[in-house]
C-alpha positions in Angstrom: 0.1 0.3 -0.1 1.5 3.7 -1.1 0.5 6.5 1.4 1.0 9.9 0.3 1.6 11.8 3.7 1.9 15.7 4.7 2.4 17.7 7.3 4.4 15.1 9.3 1.6 12.6 9.9 2.4 10.1 7.1 4.8 8.0 9.7 2.8 7.5 12.2 -0.3 6.6 9.6 1.8 4.0 7.5 3.2 2.5 10.5 -0.2 2.0 12.1 -1.3 0.6 8.8 1.0 -1.7 8.6 0.6 -3.3 12.4 -3.4 -3.0 12.0 -3.4 -5.3 8.8 -0.2 -6.7 7.8 -0.3 -4.9 4.7 3.7 -3.8 3.3 3.5 0.2 2.9 5.5 2.3 1.4 5.6 6.3 2.2 5.7 8.8 0.0 6.3 11.9 2.4 5.8 15.6 0.6 4.5 19.0 1.2 0.3 18.6 0.5 0.9 20.9 -2.5 3.4 18.2 -4.0 1.0 15.6 -3.4 -1.9 16.8 -4.6 -0.3 18.0 -8.0 1.6 14.8 -8.0 -2.5 13.0 -7.6 -3.3 15.3 -10.5 -0.9 14.2 -12.5 -1.8 10.2 -11.5 -5.4 10.9 -12.6 -5.7 7.9 -15.2 -3.0 6.0 -13.1 -2.6 6.7 -9.7 0.3 5.3 -7.5 -1.3 5.6 -4.0 -3.7 3.9 -1.9 -4.3 6.8 1.1 -3.5 9.6 0.6 
C-alpha cells in the first residue's frame, strides 16, 4: 500500500496501517501541494492507496 503523507503525520499513518493490517506499506512524504500535484498528474493511473 502506498501512503502519500504530508504535514509530518505520514510515518505514523503508514506504521499504524502496517501494524493493524499486516499489509506492507511504502510512504511518499512531501508537502501537501506537491502531493496534490502528483495525484492530479496520476489521474488516469493512481499510484497511491491512502492520502
